[in-house]
C-alpha positions as CSV (number, residue, x, y, z in Angstrom):
1,M,-0.1,-0.2,-0.1
2,D,1.4,3.5,-0.9
3,E,0.7,6.7,0.8
4,T,-1.6,7.7,-1.7
5,E,-3.8,4.6,-1.0
6,F,-3.3,5.4,2.7
7,W,-4.9,8.9,2.4
8,E,-7.7,7.7,0.3
9,I,-8.7,5.2,2.7
10,I,-8.5,7.8,5.7
11,D,-10.7,10.5,3.4
12,S,-13.0,8.0,2.0
13,T,-14.1,6.4,5.7
14,R,-13.9,10.2,6.9
15,E,-16.5,11.4,4.5
16,A,-18.7,8.3,4.8
17,A,-18.9,9.1,8.6
18,D,-19.9,12.7,7.9
19,G,-16.8,13.5,10.6
20,D,-18.1,11.2,13.5
21,P,-15.0,10.0,15.0
22,E,-16.8,6.6,16.3
23,D,-18.3,6.0,13.0
24,H,-15.3,6.7,11.2
25,A,-13.4,4.1,13.2
26,D,-16.0,1.7,12.2
27,L,-16.0,2.2,8.8
28,L,-12.1,2.1,8.6
29,V,-12.3,-1.4,10.3
30,E,-15.1,-2.4,7.8
31,R,-13.0,-1.1,4.7
32,L,-9.6,-2.7,6.1
33,T,-11.2,-6.2,6.3
34,R,-12.0,-6.1,2.5
35,L,-8.2,-6.0,1.9
36,D,-5.6,-8.7,2.6
37,P,-3.8,-9.1,5.8
38,D,-0.4,-7.9,4.5
39,S,-2.4,-4.5,3.3
40,V,-3.8,-4.2,6.8
41,L,-0.2,-4.1,8.3
42,D,1.1,-1.4,5.6
43,F,-1.9,0.6,6.5
44,A,-1.1,0.2,10.3
45,R,2.6,0.9,9.3
46,H,1.7,4.0,7.6
47,F,-0.8,5.1,10.3
48,E,1.9,4.7,13.2
49,A,4.5,6.3,11.3
50,R,2.5,9.4,10.8
51,Y,1.2,8.8,14.6
52,N,4.9,9.1,15.7
53,R,5.7,12.1,13.6
54,A,3.1,13.8,15.4
55,Y,5.0,13.3,18.6
56,A,5.8,17.0,19.0
57,W,5.5,19.9,21.7
58,D,3.7,22.3,19.3
59,L,1.4,19.9,18.2
60,W,0.6,19.2,22.1
61,G,0.3,22.8,22.7
62,A,-2.2,23.2,19.8
63,A,-4.1,20.1,21.3
64,A,-4.3,21.9,24.7
65,V,-5.9,24.8,23.5
66,L,-8.4,23.1,21.2
67,L,-9.2,20.4,24.1
68,G,-9.0,22.9,27.1
69,G,-6.1,20.9,28.2
70,A,-4.3,17.8,27.1
71,S,-3.0,14.8,29.0
72,D,-1.0,12.2,27.9
73,D,-3.8,10.0,26.6
74,A,-5.7,13.1,25.2
75,F,-2.7,14.1,23.3
76,D,-2.6,10.4,21.9
77,W,-6.1,10.2,20.9
78,F,-5.8,13.7,19.5
79,R,-3.0,12.5,17.2
80,C,-5.0,9.8,15.9
81,W,-8.0,12.1,15.1
82,L,-5.4,14.4,13.3
83,I,-4.3,11.9,11.1
84,G,-8.3,11.0,10.6
85,Q,-8.6,14.4,9.2
86,G,-6.9,13.6,6.2
87,R,-3.4,14.6,4.5
88,E,-3.9,18.3,4.1
89,V,-5.1,19.1,7.7
90,F,-2.5,16.4,9.2
91,E,0.7,17.9,7.2
92,G,-0.4,21.4,7.8
93,A,-0.4,20.8,11.2
94,L,2.9,19.3,11.2
95,H,4.1,22.3,9.2
96,D,2.1,25.1,11.5
97,P,0.3,23.8,14.4
98,D,-1.4,27.3,14.9
99,G,-2.4,26.9,11.3
100,L,-5.3,24.4,12.6
101,A,-6.9,27.9,13.1
102,E,-7.5,28.0,9.5
103,L,-7.5,24.1,8.4
104,L,-10.3,23.2,10.6
105,E,-13.9,24.7,9.7
106,E,-15.1,23.8,13.4
107,F,-14.0,22.2,16.4
108,D,-16.2,20.8,18.9
109,E,-14.3,19.7,21.7
110,E,-16.8,17.4,23.2
111,Y,-17.0,15.7,19.9
112,D,-13.7,16.4,18.0
113,G,-10.2,15.7,18.9
114,D,-10.5,12.2,20.2
115,G,-9.8,9.7,17.4
116,E,-8.6,6.7,19.9
117,E,-10.7,4.1,18.1
118,L,-8.9,5.2,14.9
119,G,-5.7,4.2,16.5
120,Y,-7.1,0.7,16.9
121,A,-8.8,0.2,13.6
122,A,-5.9,-1.6,11.8
123,D,-5.4,-3.9,14.5
124,E,-9.2,-4.8,14.7
125,A,-9.3,-5.6,11.2
126,Y,-6.2,-7.5,11.2
127,E,-7.8,-9.8,14.2
128,Q,-10.7,-10.1,12.3
129,L,-9.1,-11.3,9.1
130,T,-7.0,-13.7,10.7
131,G,-7.9,-14.5,14.3
132,V,-4.6,-13.5,15.7
133,V,-3.2,-10.2,17.1
134,A,-1.1,-8.2,14.6
135,P,2.7,-8.8,14.8
136,D,5.2,-6.3,15.7
137,L,5.1,-3.6,12.9
138,G,9.1,-3.3,12.9
139,L,8.9,0.7,13.0
140,P,11.2,2.5,15.5
141,P,9.3,3.7,18.7
142,Q,8.2,7.4,18.8
143,P,11.2,9.5,20.7
144,A,11.2,9.2,24.3
145,E,10.4,13.2,24.5
146,P,8.2,15.2,22.0
147,L,10.1,17.1,19.3
148,G,10.8,20.7,19.6
149,T,10.6,23.2,22.7
150,P,8.5,22.2,25.7
151,V,4.9,24.0,26.2
152,D,3.8,25.0,29.6
153,F,-0.2,23.7,29.1
154,E,-1.3,25.6,32.3
155,D,0.3,29.2,31.4
156,E,-2.6,30.5,29.2
157,D,-0.7,33.6,28.2
158,A,2.1,31.5,27.0
159,L,-0.5,29.4,25.1
160,A,-2.0,32.3,23.4
161,T,1.4,34.0,22.7
162,R,2.6,30.6,20.8
163,F,-0.6,29.7,19.1
164,P,-2.4,33.2,18.6
165,E,-4.8,32.2,15.9
166,L,-6.1,29.2,17.5
167,W,-6.4,30.9,20.9
168,D,-8.1,33.6,19.3
169,R,-10.6,30.9,17.6
170,F,-10.7,28.2,20.0
171,G,-9.3,29.3,23.1
172,P,-11.3,29.6,26.7
173,A,-12.6,33.2,26.0
174,R,-14.1,32.1,22.7
């Protein structure tokens, strides 16, 4: 599976789910189970590689603004959700996390930002196809620490300064 096919699967299942993260995950599992097990593992490698690439302080800070705070788990699920938003949003957010203010049409912290189930979709599909747990993908683990300069999630002034567009559009005073 190449990168184009990976993003096509992400996009088509998201569109069919009308943006609902839980429905998106269900449709993704359904779509992946129509592939052979090796293709599902290829999809999982693409997903995991992007998930690890997104382990960066600036993205964590952007998630904190959007979600009103972001624990370790919340940031993990946010990264899955971000991949689920498609190539343009994902790559744009990696390039400029503050640019999510322009990339996202809307964001409801009760509904958006949590793609935990998307992160399990390939594993679930593989297990349905083979009856066994997916093997190790052979990818290097994410870095021990996020890339970039740490962000103080408790300092609203620092968040507003570092992410001015996100803060203006999605910060607590919105």
